N, C-alpha and C positions, 0 to 999 in steps of 0.2 A: 401515398409514396414513401412509404416507412417501408410499407411490404413488398416493393419493388428493391430497393433498396435492400433490402436482408435478402431476400432469393437471389440477387446478382450475385452477392458477396458471399453467400454458401455455396454457389458453382464455383467459384474462383477461387477458394479462399488458403488453401492450405499448408500452403508454401510461399505465399506471396507476400514480398516484401511491400508495404503499403506506401512506403512514403518513394522507393523509386522504380519498382514494375519487374524487381528481378526476381528469379525463382530459384530458389537453393537447390543442387541436387539432390537427389534421394536417395537415401542410405541402400547398400544392398540389402536383400530379404535375408532376414537374421544376422546380421551386423548394423546393427545402430546404435551409433554410438551416444544419440539424444536419451536413447532407453538408459546404456551406463550411466550418463551422471544422474538422472533420475534415481537410478535405483541409491547413491550413494546419500540421500535424503532418509532418515527416518524417524518414526515419532521420538522417538527417546530426547535423541537431540533436541527437534523440534521444540519438544515440551523445556528442556534445559534452557534453552536461551529464554523465551516466554519468564522460564523462572528466576533468571539472572537480572533480566530487567525487573522484575518486580520488588527486588532488594530494594528499587529505590523508591518506594510509593508511586505515588500517581504523577509523580516525573511532570509536576505542574512547572510552567514555564515563567521564568523569570526568578527562581530557589536555586539550591544551593543542590540537589539532591536531582534537581534538570540539570546543573551542568557536571554533576559529578556521574550521570548518567552519560551523556553524551563521552565522558572522558572514556568509560566503560564500555561503550560501542567504539570508538575508535582504536582503543588497545586490543578488542577481541575482531576486529576486519582486520588489524595489523597480522595477527598469530594466525588470521587464515591464509595470509601470503597477498594479502589486497593493501599491499604497503603505502600505496599510493598517496594517504588518506589527505585531504583539503578541507578548510571549511570556511562557510562564506560566516560573515561579520556583517550586522545589523542592528539600529536601534528599533525597539517597540515601547512606543507611547500610548498605552490605554486610551481611546476614546473618552470621553469626556462623561464622567458619571458612570463609567463603570467601574473605576477601581482598575486595580492591577490582577484582580484572581483570575484570570482570564476564563471566565464565564461565557462571556456573551459570544456572541456567534459572529462578531463582525462584516453584518451584508451579507452572513451566510441562510439569511432565514431562520425562521420561529418553528412554532410549530404547526405544521400542515403538514402540505405533501409539495416542496418544493422542486424545479424542474419538469413542469407540467405533467407529474404523476399521480394517480388518485388512489385518496386513502382507501382503504378493504379493512372491512371485517369488523370485529372488534376493535377499539384503540385503547392502549395502554397510557402511563401517566409519560411525557417527554423533556421533561424539567431538568436542569441539570443539577445534582446535589453541592449546596455550599454552607454545610452544617456540619463542621468534623462532629460533633456528638452525636450525628446519627450513625459514625460509626462505632460498632462494638466494641472492636477490637482497640484494647490501648496504646497495645506498638504502633500500629497503621496512624491512629492519630496522634502519638508524637512523631512520629516518623513524617507525617504529611501537617506539621504545623506551623512550620515557616510560611509566611504570606509572599505573594508572589511581588516583585517590586517590576516598577518600570525601566528600561534603559538598555546596555547594550544586550544582544542574542547573537548564540553561535549555534551553528548543524554543520555536521558531516557529511561527507559522502568520499568515496574511491570507486574507481576504474579499472577494467578490465579492458587493455588498451588491445583492439583488432590489428591483427596480422594482417589482413589486405589493403583494408581501410579503416585508418584509425581515425579520416576527419569524418565519420562519421557513425551513431552511438544510438542506443538506446537508453532510456531512462529508466530504471526500474523504484520505486519509492513507496516510503511510507511514514508517517510521523511518527517520533516517537514521545513527545509528550500528553499528557492525558490531566483529568479534573475529575473532581470527584469525592474525595480522600478513600477510593480503596487501594489497589495497585496497578489500576490501569492494565491488567493482564492482556484483555481483549481488546480496548480502545486505547492505544493500542499495540499492546504489547504483540499480539498476537500478527500484527501485518510488518511490522519490526522485526518482528524473530523471521519471518518469512523470506524479506530483504536479506537477514545476514547469513542466511543458512544457502540462498542461493548463492550471496558474494562467496560465502564459502567454496563453493564445488566452482564455480568458475575462476577459482585464485586458484584452483590445483594445479602442480605443476605440469601436468600432461595434460593440459586442456589448453586450446587453442581456438580462439573465434577471428570471423574475417573481419568482424565490423566492434567496432567497441561498446560496451556495456558500463551503466552509468551507477552505483549502489548509493539514492541518498536516503538519511533518514532525518526527515524536516521537522523543523521546532514551531512553536506558536501554532500549529495548527486551530486548537482551542478558540481561540481567537480570531480566527477572520483567517485562514489560512497565509498569515504573515510571513512565516519563514521560507515557504514556496513560492510567495510571489517574490521575497527579495530575491530568492535564486534568477528569477523569471527578470525581473529588472536590470538585474548585473551582468547577465550573462548571456543574455538573446543576444547580443549584437555581436558577441562575441563567435559566434556559430562559425566554423567550419577554415576560422582563420590560423595558420601556421606561424606558430610565434618561438622563437625567431624564424624568420625567412629560409625556408631551404634545411631545416634542423628537422624535418617531419614528423614533430611534435605540434597538435591540435589541444590547445586546455581546454576550449570548447567545442567538441567536433559537432557538425552539423546533427539535431534533432530529427530522429525517424519515428520514433513512438516517445511516449510518455506514458507509463502502467501505473495507478498508483492502488496501494493498498491499503485496507481501514476496516477493521473488524471483519474477522475470518471466521469465529467456531459457532457463532449461536443460531441456529435453524429449529429454534421447538416450535414454529408454528405462533398463529395471529394468540391474545390474550382470550381467556376464556370471559362471558357476558361476569363473573365477580373479580376479574383481575387478574388471576392465575395464570399461569404458563405452564407446559406442561416439562415435568425434568427431564424430555431427553427429545433428541434430534426428531423431529418429524418424520413421514416415510418421501416426502418431497426435498428433503434436504437439499441445497446442490450449490454450489459455487456460482454465483453473480458477475455476470462480466457487463458491464455499464458502459455507451459512449452517450452523448449526448445530440440528440439530432438536431439543434438549434445553433451548434458550434460548424466553425468553417472551414471545420475539415471534418462533417459529418460522413459523409460518404466514406471516404480514406478511414477513418475509425471503425465504421462498423466493419469494414474488411479486416483490419486489425483484429476484434473481438472476433469475425466466427473462426479467424486466425486457432486464439483461443480456447472457443471452444472446440476446436478440431484436437488440440494438443490435448486438453482434457480427456476426450472420448481416446486416445492413443495411450499417454500417459500416467492418467489418474488414476488410482486403486478404489476407492471406496462410491464416492460420489460426484454425480453428475455435472454438468454447468450450466447455465442458460444464458440468453445474449437479450438485455435493455435495452431503449437510448433516454433514460433521462438520469443519466448520470447530472449530481449535482451535489454538493457541500461536502469538497474534495479538492485534496491537495490538486488534483489535474485540471480542477477550472481554471486555473490561471496560463494554463498549458493549452487550452481545447480551440483557442482557436490560431495557436501558433504552428500547433503539430498534432497529428491524428493522436487520439489521447483517450484512455481506460480509466477505468477504476473498478476493482475485485470487491468483492463484501462476499460478505454471508447471507446477506437479505438486499431487498432492492430499497435505497437510501430515501426515495422519496413517500413509495406508496406501503412500506412495513418498518422500517425503521423510525418514520414521520411520523408512524402511526402508533409507537411503544410495544412493538413487538421484540425488544428486546429490554425487558427488566433489568438487566446490568448496565446500562450504557450510562456512562456518566453518574455512576452511582458507589458506594460503599460496598457492595457485593460484585464490583468487578475488580474480583481478587482471584488469583489462582485454583485457590482449593474450591470454588467454587464449579468448576468446571471437569466436566467426566472425558475420557480419554476419547467418545463419541466427537465432542466439541472440538478438541485438539485435531481428532483425523481430518474433520473438517477443514481447520487452517491449513494439516498437510498436504490436502489433496489441492488447495486451490496453492499450493506451495510447487506441487507439482506439474500444476498444469503452465504457472509461471516459469518455471525451468524448461519445461518443453518447448514451449513458446518462443520463447526469447533464443532458444538453445539453436533452432532452426532459422528462424529470423536472423541471426547474429554469424548463422554460418560457422556452426561448433562444431569441432573435432578434437580428436584423441591423438597424441606424438606416438 
């Protein structure tokens, strides 16, 4: 069944809008506005945005550093021209016995291969670090010293309003919180920076889209996708409703697709038998595009995944993409039975990250200085992939 879905989708995909079956007009040869938009991304800007996030340490939910990071993200979005920022408000009470630290996975699965994937090759450790003394940098130990406490939470988003169909939108998301007593540079500064950079490009004064695009930076991912779940709970029933009637304004446009980005930079291969991992990206390094084959929108999500694959082939500069059907443990999970949903990552979530292929995952070593330009460039290629795909799907044009 899976192979039939993928073959069908691959044949029909490149410009298909997965929710309504409409196709976008192809750009004239030599006059591709989407290529122009993708060219507005660059490695240094991407790195600078990640570095800006790391000044708040691991951004653990329920702390002052998390709240300061949210304020900074909102200010950055506004500086790009994405000024219609909003916040989701909710409360987080940790499950009994877990405390407020944010290390628990909240039903997202523990060690192993969730989502039906099979663990491959050598395995590395996967437990999250919750010992500040394992962070050798005294500055980071101090920065990350405040413990999480239960209570009110916030997360921020902004929206590019569609000129033709403001009542429909794609959601492009990443989680801004982290754990591990590092800087959460990869998990998930790399995904947060990706979303912010795409928001910057689409907010250009000369950019018009047919459909709306929402740029969402979730909170409380590390405690069990609580921020994304709060968004779904509060806003799923508002989809496509004009408010006030006759205004042409849609506070929650109809969801056409949800695309999550979580850990974008590290694809160095499986651990060696002694537990060490290569210092360099493996030759097979790629952008992993995953959907969930057990979701209610599996066929449509597969079509969407292959659209992203096609965009990678057309617009990414260095790394290819691969498509898999084991999406799991990610903020797109609460959306997957309501709308076609994807996750973009550095590795397969279940079979590779779940087997410890990224030794910085939730560790004190997840700091900006740990990663090379080859690593950052993998994240940039994921950014190029998503920008190219969403620009096609949303009908992006230049004035």
